[in-house]
All heavy atoms as a GROMACS GRO file, in nm:
protein
  540
    1MET      N    1  17.215  -9.472  -3.402
    1MET     CA    2  17.129  -9.380  -3.473
    1MET      C    3  17.052  -9.452  -3.580
    1MET      O    4  16.939  -9.412  -3.604
    1MET     CB    5  17.220  -9.270  -3.528
    1MET     CG    6  17.141  -9.151  -3.575
    1MET     SD    7  17.063  -9.068  -3.432
    1MET     CE    8  17.019  -8.919  -3.503
    2LYS      N    9  17.105  -9.559  -3.640
    2LYS     CA   10  17.029  -9.627  -3.746
    2LYS      C   11  16.907  -9.696  -3.689
    2LYS      O   12  16.806  -9.704  -3.757
    2LYS     CB   13  17.120  -9.733  -3.811
    2LYS     CG   14  17.229  -9.670  -3.900
    2LYS     CD   15  17.309  -9.779  -3.969
    2LYS     CE   16  17.415  -9.712  -4.050
    2LYS     NZ   17  17.494  -9.817  -4.124
    3ILE      N   18  16.912  -9.740  -3.563
    3ILE     CA   19  16.795  -9.806  -3.503
    3ILE      C   20  16.681  -9.709  -3.488
    3ILE      O   21  16.567  -9.739  -3.520
    3ILE     CB   22  16.833  -9.871  -3.369
    3ILE    CG1   23  16.933  -9.984  -3.394
    3ILE    CG2   24  16.712  -9.919  -3.296
    3ILE    CD1   25  16.987 -10.047  -3.265
    4ALA      N   26  16.715  -9.587  -3.442
    4ALA     CA   27  16.611  -9.487  -3.427
    4ALA      C   28  16.551  -9.450  -3.560
    4ALA      O   29  16.429  -9.430  -3.575
    4ALA     CB   30  16.673  -9.362  -3.359
    5ASN      N   31  16.633  -9.440  -3.665
    5ASN     CA   32  16.582  -9.409  -3.799
    5ASN      C   33  16.492  -9.519  -3.854
    5ASN      O   34  16.391  -9.489  -3.910
    5ASN     CB   35  16.698  -9.378  -3.898
    5ASN     CG   36  16.768  -9.250  -3.862
    5ASN    OD1   37  16.713  -9.160  -3.798
    5ASN    ND2   38  16.888  -9.242  -3.904
    6ALA      N   39  16.535  -9.639  -3.830
    6ALA     CA   40  16.449  -9.753  -3.879
    6ALA      C   41  16.318  -9.759  -3.805
    6ALA      O   42  16.211  -9.780  -3.862
    6ALA     CB   43  16.525  -9.886  -3.862
    7TYR      N   44  16.321  -9.736  -3.675
    7TYR     CA   45  16.197  -9.730  -3.596
    7TYR      C   46  16.109  -9.619  -3.642
    7TYR      O   47  15.987  -9.636  -3.656
    7TYR     CB   48  16.233  -9.719  -3.449
    7TYR     CG   49  16.112  -9.716  -3.357
    7TYR    CD1   50  16.041  -9.828  -3.327
    7TYR    CD2   51  16.064  -9.592  -3.301
    7TYR    CE1   52  15.928  -9.825  -3.250
    7TYR    CE2   53  15.951  -9.588  -3.227
    7TYR     CZ   54  15.880  -9.706  -3.200
    7TYR     OH   55  15.768  -9.704  -3.122
    8LEU      N   56  16.166  -9.500  -3.666
    8LEU     CA   57  16.086  -9.389  -3.711
    8LEU      C   58  16.026  -9.413  -3.845
    8LEU      O   59  15.904  -9.383  -3.871
    8LEU     CB   60  16.173  -9.262  -3.716
    8LEU     CG   61  16.108  -9.136  -3.759
    8LEU    CD1   62  15.995  -9.096  -3.666
    8LEU    CD2   63  16.209  -9.018  -3.766
    9MET      N   64  16.095  -9.475  -3.939
    9MET     CA   65  16.044  -9.505  -4.070
    9MET      C   66  15.931  -9.606  -4.060
    9MET      O   67  15.827  -9.594  -4.127
    9MET     CB   68  16.151  -9.564  -4.163
    9MET     CG   69  16.238  -9.459  -4.226
    9MET     SD   70  16.152  -9.330  -4.317
    9MET     CE   71  16.058  -9.425  -4.436
   10LYS      N   72  15.947  -9.707  -3.968
   10LYS     CA   73  15.837  -9.803  -3.950
   10LYS      C   74  15.711  -9.741  -3.901
   10LYS      O   75  15.601  -9.766  -3.942
   10LYS     CB   76  15.883  -9.914  -3.855
   10LYS     CG   77  15.781 -10.026  -3.837
   10LYS     CD   78  15.839 -10.136  -3.754
   10LYS     CE   79  15.739 -10.244  -3.738
   10LYS     NZ   80  15.790 -10.355  -3.654
   11GLU      N   81  15.725  -9.645  -3.803
   11GLU     CA   82  15.613  -9.573  -3.750
   11GLU      C   83  15.546  -9.490  -3.856
   11GLU      O   84  15.422  -9.480  -3.861
   11GLU     CB   85  15.655  -9.489  -3.630
   11GLU     CG   86  15.681  -9.564  -3.503
   11GLU     CD   87  15.560  -9.649  -3.460
   11GLU    OE1   88  15.452  -9.591  -3.448
   11GLU    OE2   89  15.580  -9.767  -3.435
   12ILE      N   90  15.625  -9.420  -3.939
   12ILE     CA   91  15.570  -9.338  -4.046
   12ILE      C   92  15.491  -9.431  -4.143
   12ILE      O   93  15.379  -9.400  -4.184
   12ILE     CB   94  15.681  -9.264  -4.121
   12ILE    CG1   95  15.737  -9.154  -4.032
   12ILE    CG2   96  15.632  -9.207  -4.252
   12ILE    CD1   97  15.868  -9.093  -4.082
   13ASN      N   98  15.551  -9.542  -4.182
   13ASN     CA   99  15.484  -9.636  -4.276
   13ASN      C  100  15.358  -9.696  -4.217
   13ASN      O  101  15.257  -9.707  -4.283
   13ASN     CB  102  15.579  -9.744  -4.319
   13ASN     CG  103  15.692  -9.697  -4.405
   13ASN    OD1  104  15.684  -9.596  -4.467
   13ASN    ND2  105  15.798  -9.773  -4.413
   14ILE      N  106  15.360  -9.735  -4.095
   14ILE     CA  107  15.244  -9.795  -4.023
   14ILE      C  108  15.130  -9.694  -4.019
   14ILE      O  109  15.013  -9.723  -4.035
   14ILE     CB  110  15.274  -9.856  -3.894
   14ILE    CG1  111  15.181  -9.975  -3.865
   14ILE    CG2  112  15.278  -9.764  -3.777
   14ILE    CD1  113  15.228 -10.070  -3.758
   15ASN      N  114  15.164  -9.566  -3.990
   15ASN     CA  115  15.063  -9.460  -3.987
   15ASN      C  116  15.006  -9.432  -4.124
   15ASN      O  117  14.884  -9.404  -4.136
   15ASN     CB  118  15.122  -9.333  -3.923
   15ASN     CG  119  15.133  -9.342  -3.772
   15ASN    OD1  120  15.062  -9.413  -3.702
   15ASN    ND2  121  15.236  -9.271  -3.717
   16HIS      N  122  15.086  -9.443  -4.226
   16HIS     CA  123  15.041  -9.424  -4.360
   16HIS      C  124  14.941  -9.537  -4.402
   16HIS      O  125  14.838  -9.511  -4.460
   16HIS     CB  126  15.162  -9.425  -4.459
   16HIS     CG  127  15.129  -9.371  -4.596
   16HIS    ND1  128  15.056  -9.264  -4.618
   16HIS    CD2  129  15.160  -9.425  -4.718
   16HIS    CE1  130  15.042  -9.246  -4.752
   16HIS    NE2  131  15.105  -9.344  -4.810
   17VAL      N  132  14.969  -9.660  -4.360
   17VAL     CA  133  14.881  -9.772  -4.388
   17VAL      C  134  14.752  -9.746  -4.311
   17VAL      O  135  14.639  -9.770  -4.367
   17VAL     CB  136  14.943  -9.907  -4.347
   17VAL    CG1  137  14.842 -10.021  -4.350
   17VAL    CG2  138  15.059  -9.936  -4.440
   18ARG      N  139  14.759  -9.700  -4.189
   18ARG     CA  140  14.634  -9.673  -4.111
   18ARG      C  141  14.548  -9.567  -4.182
   18ARG      O  142  14.428  -9.583  -4.192
   18ARG     CB  143  14.673  -9.617  -3.970
   18ARG     CG  144  14.718  -9.720  -3.873
   18ARG     CD  145  14.747  -9.654  -3.737
   18ARG     NE  146  14.796  -9.752  -3.642
   18ARG     CZ  147  14.906  -9.740  -3.575
   18ARG    NH1  148  14.991  -9.639  -3.597
   18ARG    NH2  149  14.945  -9.828  -3.489
   19GLN      N  150  14.609  -9.463  -4.229
   19GLN     CA  151  14.535  -9.358  -4.296
   19GLN      C  152  14.466  -9.408  -4.424
   19GLN      O  153  14.351  -9.373  -4.447
   19GLN     CB  154  14.626  -9.237  -4.332
   19GLN     CG  155  14.675  -9.158  -4.212
   19GLN     CD  156  14.782  -9.060  -4.252
   19GLN    OE1  157  14.834  -9.053  -4.366
   19GLN    NE2  158  14.818  -8.971  -4.154
   20VAL      N  159  14.539  -9.487  -4.500
   20VAL     CA  160  14.483  -9.539  -4.625
   20VAL      C  161  14.368  -9.634  -4.593
   20VAL      O  162  14.261  -9.629  -4.658
   20VAL     CB  163  14.589  -9.608  -4.707
   20VAL    CG1  164  14.528  -9.690  -4.825
   20VAL    CG2  165  14.688  -9.508  -4.766
   21MET      N  166  14.385  -9.719  -4.489
   21MET     CA  167  14.278  -9.813  -4.456
   21MET      C  168  14.154  -9.740  -4.404
   21MET      O  169  14.044  -9.783  -4.426
   21MET     CB  170  14.331  -9.917  -4.357
   21MET     CG  171  14.416 -10.022  -4.417
   21MET     SD  172  14.338 -10.111  -4.551
   21MET     CE  173  14.205 -10.193  -4.471
   22LYS      N  174  14.171  -9.631  -4.333
   22LYS     CA  175  14.056  -9.551  -4.288
   22LYS      C  176  13.983  -9.495  -4.407
   22LYS      O  177  13.860  -9.485  -4.408
   22LYS     CB  178  14.100  -9.439  -4.200
   22LYS     CG  179  14.133  -9.478  -4.058
   22LYS     CD  180  14.176  -9.363  -3.972
   22LYS     CE  181  14.219  -9.406  -3.834
   22LYS     NZ  182  14.267  -9.296  -3.750
   23ARG      N  183  14.054  -9.457  -4.511
   23ARG     CA  184  13.995  -9.396  -4.630
   23ARG      C  185  13.924  -9.501  -4.715
   23ARG      O  186  13.812  -9.481  -4.757
   23ARG     CB  187  14.102  -9.324  -4.714
   23ARG     CG  188  14.042  -9.237  -4.820
   23ARG     CD  189  14.149  -9.156  -4.896
   23ARG     NE  190  14.222  -9.249  -4.979
   23ARG     CZ  191  14.355  -9.255  -4.990
   23ARG    NH1  192  14.428  -9.180  -4.918
   23ARG    NH2  193  14.415  -9.339  -5.070
   24VAL      N  194  13.988  -9.617  -4.744
   24VAL     CA  195  13.933  -9.715  -4.838
   24VAL      C  196  13.853  -9.824  -4.766
   24VAL      O  197  13.775  -9.895  -4.828
   24VAL     CB  198  14.040  -9.778  -4.927
   24VAL    CG1  199  14.107  -9.673  -5.010
   24VAL    CG2  200  14.141  -9.856  -4.849
   25GLU      N  201  13.877  -9.847  -4.638
   25GLU     CA  202  13.808  -9.941  -4.553
   25GLU      C  203  13.845 -10.092  -4.582
   25GLU      O  204  13.869 -10.170  -4.493
   25GLU     CB  205  13.660  -9.927  -4.554
   25GLU     CG  206  13.616  -9.796  -4.492
   25GLU     CD  207  13.464  -9.775  -4.492
   25GLU    OE1  208  13.390  -9.869  -4.523
   25GLU    OE2  209  13.422  -9.667  -4.460
   26THR      N  210  13.846 -10.133  -4.710
   26THR     CA  211  13.884 -10.272  -4.743
   26THR      C  212  13.979 -10.266  -4.860
   26THR      O  213  13.957 -10.198  -4.961
   26THR     CB  214  13.754 -10.349  -4.787
   26THR    OG1  215  13.660 -10.342  -4.683
   26THR    CG2  216  13.788 -10.491  -4.823
   27ALA      N  217  14.085 -10.346  -4.850
   27ALA     CA  218  14.186 -10.351  -4.953
   27ALA      C  219  14.269 -10.478  -4.940
   27ALA      O  220  14.284 -10.530  -4.833
   27ALA     CB  221  14.278 -10.226  -4.944
   28THR      N  222  14.318 -10.524  -5.056
   28THR     CA  223  14.412 -10.634  -5.053
   28THR      C  224  14.551 -10.582  -5.026
   28THR      O  225  14.574 -10.461  -5.039
   28THR     CB  226  14.412 -10.710  -5.190
   28THR    OG1  227  14.458 -10.618  -5.289
   28THR    CG2  228  14.274 -10.763  -5.226
   29LYS      N  229  14.641 -10.671  -4.996
   29LYS     CA  230  14.779 -10.626  -4.971
   29LYS      C  231  14.840 -10.561  -5.095
   29LYS      O  232  14.905 -10.456  -5.081
   29LYS     CB  233  14.867 -10.740  -4.916
   29LYS     CG  234  14.824 -10.774  -4.775
   29LYS     CD  235  14.895 -10.899  -4.728
   29LYS     CE  236  14.846 -10.946  -4.592
   29LYS     NZ  237  14.905 -11.071  -4.555
   30PRO      N  238  14.824 -10.609  -5.214
   30PRO     CA  239  14.874 -10.545  -5.337
   30PRO      C  240  14.813 -10.409  -5.353
   30PRO      O  241  14.878 -10.312  -5.400
   30PRO     CB  242  14.846 -10.643  -5.447
   30PRO     CG  243  14.839 -10.777  -5.385
   30PRO     CD  244  14.777 -10.753  -5.250
   31GLN      N  245  14.681 -10.398  -5.327
   31GLN     CA  246  14.616 -10.266  -5.336
   31GLN      C  247  14.673 -10.168  -5.238
   31GLN      O  248  14.697 -10.051  -5.273
   31GLN     CB  249  14.465 -10.281  -5.319
   31GLN     CG  250  14.394 -10.349  -5.430
   31GLN     CD  251  14.250 -10.380  -5.398
   31GLN    OE1  252  14.215 -10.398  -5.280
   31GLN    NE2  253  14.168 -10.388  -5.500
   32LEU      N  254  14.695 -10.213  -5.116
   32LEU     CA  255  14.753 -10.129  -5.014
   32LEU      C  256  14.895 -10.081  -5.055
   32LEU      O  257  14.930  -9.970  -5.036
   32LEU     CB  258  14.764 -10.204  -4.880
   32LEU     CG  259  14.654 -10.184  -4.782
   32LEU    CD1  260  14.679 -10.269  -4.659
   32LEU    CD2  261  14.630 -10.042  -4.745
   33ALA      N  262  14.970 -10.174  -5.113
   33ALA     CA  263  15.105 -10.141  -5.158
   33ALA      C  264  15.100 -10.036  -5.265
   33ALA      O  265  15.179  -9.938  -5.265
   33ALA     CB  266  15.176 -10.269  -5.210
   34SER      N  267  15.005 -10.048  -5.354
   34SER     CA  268  14.990  -9.952  -5.464
   34SER      C  269  14.947  -9.812  -5.406
   34SER      O  270  15.005  -9.710  -5.444
   34SER     CB  271  14.890  -9.999  -5.568
   34SER     OG  272  14.865  -9.903  -5.662
   35LEU      N  273  14.853  -9.817  -5.312
   35LEU     CA  274  14.803  -9.689  -5.262
   35LEU      C  275  14.906  -9.618  -5.169
   35LEU      O  276  14.909  -9.492  -5.162
   35LEU     CB  277  14.675  -9.713  -5.187
   35LEU     CG  278  14.554  -9.757  -5.264
   35LEU    CD1  279  14.444  -9.807  -5.171
   35LEU    CD2  280  14.506  -9.644  -5.351
   36THR      N  281  14.989  -9.697  -5.101
   36THR     CA  282  15.084  -9.633  -5.009
   36THR      C  283  15.222  -9.614  -5.072
   36THR      O  284  15.306  -9.550  -5.014
   36THR     CB  285  15.102  -9.725  -4.884
   36THR    OG1  286  15.147  -9.855  -4.925
   36THR    CG2  287  14.977  -9.733  -4.804
   37LYS      N  288  15.242  -9.672  -5.191
   37LYS     CA  289  15.368  -9.663  -5.260
   37LYS      C  290  15.479  -9.740  -5.183
   37LYS      O  291  15.600  -9.711  -5.189
   37LYS     CB  292  15.416  -9.522  -5.290
   37LYS     CG  293  15.318  -9.436  -5.365
   37LYS     CD  294  15.302  -9.484  -5.505
   37LYS     CE  295  15.222  -9.387  -5.587
   37LYS     NZ  296  15.084  -9.427  -5.614
   38LEU      N  297  15.435  -9.845  -5.102
   38LEU     CA  298  15.530  -9.926  -5.029
   38LEU      C  299  15.533 -10.062  -5.101
   38LEU      O  300  15.443 -10.095  -5.177
   38LEU     CB  301  15.482  -9.946  -4.885
   38LEU     CG  302  15.474  -9.822  -4.798
   38LEU    CD1  303  15.403  -9.850  -4.664
   38LEU    CD2  304  15.615  -9.766  -4.774
   39SER      N  305  15.634 -10.142  -5.068
   39SER     CA  306  15.641 -10.274  -5.132
   39SER      C  307  15.539 -10.366  -5.066
   39SER      O  308  15.499 -10.346  -4.952
   39SER     CB  309  15.780 -10.334  -5.115
   39SER     OG  310  15.803 -10.369  -4.982
   40VAL      N  311  15.501 -10.472  -5.140
   40VAL     CA  312  15.406 -10.568  -5.086
   40VAL      C  313  15.467 -10.634  -4.963
   40VAL      O  314  15.391 -10.665  -4.867
   40VAL     CB  315  15.366 -10.677  -5.193
   40VAL    CG1  316  15.277 -10.784  -5.134
   40VAL    CG2  317  15.297 -10.605  -5.310
   41VAL      N  318  15.595 -10.661  -4.964
   41VAL     CA  319  15.660 -10.724  -4.845
   41VAL      C  320  15.649 -10.632  -4.726
   41VAL      O  321  15.618 -10.678  -4.613
   41VAL     CB  322  15.810 -10.756  -4.877
   41VAL    CG1  323  15.882 -10.805  -4.758
   41VAL    CG2  324  15.821 -10.851  -4.993
   42THR      N  325  15.672 -10.503  -4.738
   42THR     CA  326  15.659 -10.406  -4.627
   42THR      C  327  15.515 -10.404  -4.581
   42THR      O  328  15.494 -10.407  -4.461
   42THR     CB  329  15.712 -10.265  -4.671
   42THR    OG1  330  15.846 -10.278  -4.714
   42THR    CG2  331  15.693 -10.167  -4.561
   43VAL      N  332  15.425 -10.393  -4.674
   43VAL     CA  333  15.277 -10.388  -4.639
   43VAL      C  334  15.241 -10.513  -4.561
   43VAL      O  335  15.169 -10.506  -4.466
   43VAL     CB  336  15.192 -10.369  -4.764
   43VAL    CG1  337  15.043 -10.392  -4.730
   43VAL    CG2  338  15.210 -10.227  -4.816
   44ASN      N  339  15.292 -10.632  -4.607
   44ASN     CA  340  15.259 -10.753  -4.545
   44ASN      C  341  15.300 -10.756  -4.395
   44ASN      O  342  15.227 -10.793  -4.309
   44ASN     CB  343  15.324 -10.873  -4.619
   44ASN     CG  344  15.275 -11.007  -4.572
   44ASN    OD1  345  15.160 -11.019  -4.540
   44ASN    ND2  346  15.362 -11.103  -4.574
   45SER      N  347  15.418 -10.708  -4.368
   45SER     CA  348  15.473 -10.705  -4.231
   45SER      C  349  15.395 -10.604  -4.144
   45SER      O  350  15.362 -10.624  -4.029
   45SER     CB  351  15.621 -10.677  -4.224
   45SER     OG  352  15.650 -10.549  -4.263
   46LEU      N  353  15.357 -10.487  -4.205
   46LEU     CA  354  15.280 -10.387  -4.132
   46LEU      C  355  15.138 -10.434  -4.103
   46LEU      O  356  15.085 -10.412  -3.994
   46LEU     CB  357  15.280 -10.255  -4.211
   46LEU     CG  358  15.415 -10.188  -4.232
   46LEU    CD1  359  15.401 -10.067  -4.321
   46LEU    CD2  360  15.475 -10.152  -4.101
   47VAL      N  361  15.076 -10.502  -4.203
   47VAL     CA  362  14.942 -10.554  -4.181
   47VAL      C  363  14.944 -10.662  -4.070
   47VAL      O  364  14.856 -10.669  -3.984
   47VAL     CB  365  14.885 -10.611  -4.314
   47VAL    CG1  366  14.762 -10.699  -4.291
   47VAL    CG2  367  14.852 -10.497  -4.407
   48LYS      N  368  15.045 -10.742  -4.076
   48LYS     CA  369  15.059 -10.848  -3.970
   48LYS      C  370  15.065 -10.785  -3.831
   48LYS      O  371  14.999 -10.825  -3.735
   48LYS     CB  372  15.189 -10.932  -3.994
   48LYS     CG  373  15.204 -11.042  -3.898
   48LYS     CD  374  15.328 -11.122  -3.931
   48LYS     CE  375  15.351 -11.233  -3.827
   48LYS     NZ  376  15.471 -11.310  -3.851
   49GLU      N  377  15.145 -10.680  -3.818
   49GLU     CA  378  15.158 -10.607  -3.692
   49GLU      C  379  15.027 -10.542  -3.649
   49GLU      O  380  14.984 -10.547  -3.536
   49GLU     CB  381  15.267 -10.502  -3.699
   49GLU     CG  382  15.296 -10.436  -3.566
   49GLU     CD  383  15.420 -10.352  -3.568
   49GLU    OE1  384  15.514 -10.378  -3.644
   49GLU    OE2  385  15.424 -10.256  -3.488
   50LEU      N  386  14.956 -10.479  -3.747
   50LEU     CA  387  14.830 -10.414  -3.715
   50LEU      C  388  14.723 -10.519  -3.674
   50LEU      O  389  14.636 -10.487  -3.594
   50LEU     CB  390  14.785 -10.328  -3.834
   50LEU     CG  391  14.864 -10.198  -3.854
   50LEU    CD1  392  14.826 -10.136  -3.988
   50LEU    CD2  393  14.843 -10.102  -3.739
   51CYS      N  394  14.729 -10.635  -3.735
   51CYS     CA  395  14.638 -10.743  -3.696
   51CYS      C  396  14.665 -10.787  -3.556
   51CYS      O  397  14.570 -10.810  -3.478
   51CYS     CB  398  14.650 -10.861  -3.796
   51CYS     SG  399  14.576 -10.830  -3.955
   52GLU      N  400  14.792 -10.803  -3.516
   52GLU     CA  401  14.831 -10.843  -3.385
   52GLU      C  402  14.784 -10.738  -3.280
   52GLU      O  403  14.746 -10.776  -3.165
   52GLU     CB  404  14.977 -10.862  -3.373
   52GLU     CG  405  15.026 -10.983  -3.448
   52GLU     CD  406  15.179 -10.997  -3.450
   52GLU    OE1  407  15.251 -10.906  -3.401
   52GLU    OE2  408  15.229 -11.096  -3.507
   53LEU      N  409  14.778 -10.608  -3.319
   53LEU     CA  410  14.738 -10.503  -3.231
   53LEU      C  411  14.585 -10.491  -3.229
   53LEU      O  412  14.530 -10.411  -3.151
   53LEU     CB  413  14.796 -10.370  -3.277
   53LEU     CG  414  14.951 -10.354  -3.259
   53LEU    CD1  415  14.995 -10.230  -3.332
   53LEU    CD2  416  14.990 -10.356  -3.116
   54GLY      N  417  14.514 -10.568  -3.316
   54GLY     CA  418  14.370 -10.560  -3.322
   54GLY      C  419  14.314 -10.443  -3.403
   54GLY      O  420  14.197 -10.411  -3.393
   55GLU      N  421  14.400 -10.376  -3.479
   55GLU     CA  422  14.354 -10.261  -3.552
   55GLU      C  423  14.299 -10.300  -3.691
   55GLU      O  424  14.223 -10.228  -3.751
   55GLU     CB  425  14.470 -10.158  -3.568
   55GLU     CG  426  14.514 -10.098  -3.435
   55GLU     CD  427  14.614  -9.992  -3.447
   55GLU    OE1  428  14.610  -9.914  -3.547
   55GLU    OE2  429  14.707  -9.988  -3.368
   56LEU      N  430  14.348 -10.408  -3.745
   56LEU     CA  431  14.305 -10.460  -3.874
   56LEU      C  432  14.261 -10.605  -3.859
   56LEU      O  433  14.313 -10.675  -3.765
   56LEU     CB  434  14.416 -10.451  -3.978
   56LEU     CG  435  14.453 -10.317  -4.036
   56LEU    CD1  436  14.566 -10.337  -4.137
   56LEU    CD2  437  14.335 -10.248  -4.094
   57PHE      N  438  14.180 -10.650  -3.948
   57PHE     CA  439  14.139 -10.790  -3.949
   57PHE      C  440  14.158 -10.845  -4.091
   57PHE      O  441  14.109 -10.785  -4.188
   57PHE     CB  442  13.991 -10.809  -3.907
   57PHE     CG  443  13.970 -10.759  -3.763
   57PHE    CD1  444  13.914 -10.634  -3.741
   57PHE    CD2  445  14.003 -10.837  -3.660
   57PHE    CE1  446  13.893 -10.588  -3.613
   57PHE    CE2  447  13.982 -10.795  -3.526
   57PHE     CZ  448  13.926 -10.670  -3.507
   58GLU      N  449  14.228 -10.954  -4.103
   58GLU     CA  450  14.247 -11.018  -4.232
   58GLU      C  451  14.122 -11.108  -4.262
   58GLU      O  452  14.076 -11.180  -4.176
   58GLU     CB  453  14.370 -11.105  -4.238
   58GLU     CG  454  14.495 -11.024  -4.256
   58GLU     CD  455  14.615 -11.112  -4.283
   58GLU    OE1  456  14.681 -11.151  -4.187
   58GLU    OE2  457  14.644 -11.134  -4.398
   59ASP      N  458  14.073 -11.100  -4.384
   59ASP     CA  459  13.964 -11.176  -4.427
   59ASP      C  460  14.011 -11.305  -4.491
   59ASP      O  461  14.132 -11.326  -4.499
   59ASP     CB  462  13.881 -11.097  -4.531
   59ASP     CG  463  13.737 -11.146  -4.542
   59ASP    OD1  464  13.701 -11.240  -4.471
   59ASP    OD2  465  13.659 -11.085  -4.618
   60GLU      N  466  13.920 -11.392  -4.536
   60GLU     CA  467  13.959 -11.512  -4.598
   60GLU      C  468  14.034 -11.484  -4.730
   60GLU      O  469  14.020 -11.380  -4.789
   60GLU     CB  470  13.831 -11.595  -4.634
   60GLU     CG  471  13.750 -11.633  -4.515
   60GLU     CD  472  13.818 -11.740  -4.430
   60GLU    OE1  473  13.880 -11.833  -4.491
   60GLU    OE2  474  13.808 -11.735  -4.309
   61THR      N  475  14.111 -11.580  -4.776
   61THR     CA  476  14.183 -11.570  -4.900
   61THR      C  477  14.082 -11.576  -5.014
   61THR      O  478  13.991 -11.660  -5.018
   61THR     CB  479  14.283 -11.686  -4.924
   61THR    OG1  480  14.372 -11.681  -4.806
   61THR    CG2  481  14.359 -11.671  -5.048
   62VAL      N  482  14.095 -11.482  -5.109
   62VAL     CA  483  14.003 -11.474  -5.220
   62VAL      C  484  14.034 -11.586  -5.315
   62VAL      O  485  14.149 -11.613  -5.343
   62VAL     CB  486  14.020 -11.334  -5.294
   62VAL    CG1  487  13.931 -11.326  -5.414
   62VAL    CG2  488  13.996 -11.220  -5.198
   63PRO      N  489  13.932 -11.657  -5.368
   63PRO     CA  490  13.961 -11.764  -5.466
   63PRO      C  491  14.032 -11.712  -5.590
   63PRO      O  492  14.006 -11.603  -5.637
   63PRO     CB  493  13.820 -11.815  -5.500
   63PRO     CG  494  13.723 -11.738  -5.424
   63PRO     CD  495  13.791 -11.638  -5.345
   64SER      N  496  14.119 -11.790  -5.639
   64SER     CA  497  14.201 -11.753  -5.753
   64SER      C  498  14.121 -11.754  -5.884
   64SER      O  499  14.034 -11.837  -5.904
   64SER     CB  500  14.319 -11.850  -5.769
   64SER     OG  501  14.389 -11.818  -5.884
   65ASN      N  502  14.150 -11.653  -5.967
   65ASN     CA  503  14.088 -11.652  -6.100
   65ASN      C  504  14.184 -11.704  -6.202
   65ASN      O  505  14.176 -11.675  -6.319
   65ASN     CB  506  14.046 -11.507  -6.136
   65ASN     CG  507  13.933 -11.454  -6.051
   65ASN    OD1  508  13.855 -11.534  -6.002
   65ASN    ND2  509  13.924 -11.327  -6.031
   66GLY      N  510  14.277 -11.784  -6.157
   66GLY     CA  511  14.384 -11.836  -6.245
   66GLY      C  512  14.517 -11.766  -6.217
   66GLY      O  513  14.521 -11.666  -6.144
   67GLY      N  514  14.618 -11.825  -6.256
   67GLY     CA  515  14.749 -11.772  -6.233
   67GLY      C  516  14.803 -11.805  -6.097
   67GLY      O  517  14.745 -11.868  -6.019
   68ARG      N  518  14.921 -11.753  -6.073
   68ARG     CA  519  14.988 -11.781  -5.950
   68ARG      C  520  14.938 -11.686  -5.838
   68ARG      O  521  14.925 -11.567  -5.863
   68ARG     CB  522  15.140 -11.757  -5.974
   68ARG     CG  523  15.226 -11.805  -5.861
   68ARG     CD  524  15.373 -11.796  -5.902
   68ARG     NE  525  15.448 -11.762  -5.784
   68ARG     CZ  526  15.539 -11.672  -5.771
   68ARG    NH1  527  15.570 -11.597  -5.882
   68ARG    NH2  528  15.600 -11.646  -5.662
   69PRO      N  529  14.914 -11.738  -5.715
   69PRO     CA  530  14.869 -11.645  -5.610
   69PRO      C  531  14.972 -11.544  -5.571
   69PRO      O  532  15.093 -11.575  -5.580
   69PRO     CB  533  14.836 -11.737  -5.496
   69PRO     CG  534  14.893 -11.872  -5.533
   69PRO     CD  535  14.926 -11.872  -5.677
   70ALA      N  536  14.930 -11.430  -5.529
   70ALA     CA  537  15.023 -11.322  -5.487
   70ALA      C  538  15.084 -11.355  -5.357
   70ALA      O  539  15.029 -11.415  -5.274
   70ALA     CB  540  14.946 -11.191  -5.479
   0.00000   0.00000   0.00000
C-alpha cells in the first residue's frame, strides 16, 4: 500500500509543477519550490523527469551574482 501512496503523491506533485509552469512559463528550481511549497530536492527530481518526458526544457545555468550556487 505504501508504494501506491508514494506513486500517487509523486503524480500529484508532478501535476502541481505542471500547473505552476503553465501559469508562470519560466522559473528557477528555487522559485518553483517556493510556488509549489515543495522542497528544492523534490522539485529537482520532478523537473528532471519532466525534462526526460520532453514537457520541460532546462536553460543554461544563470551566472552567479556572488555567493554559493544553489
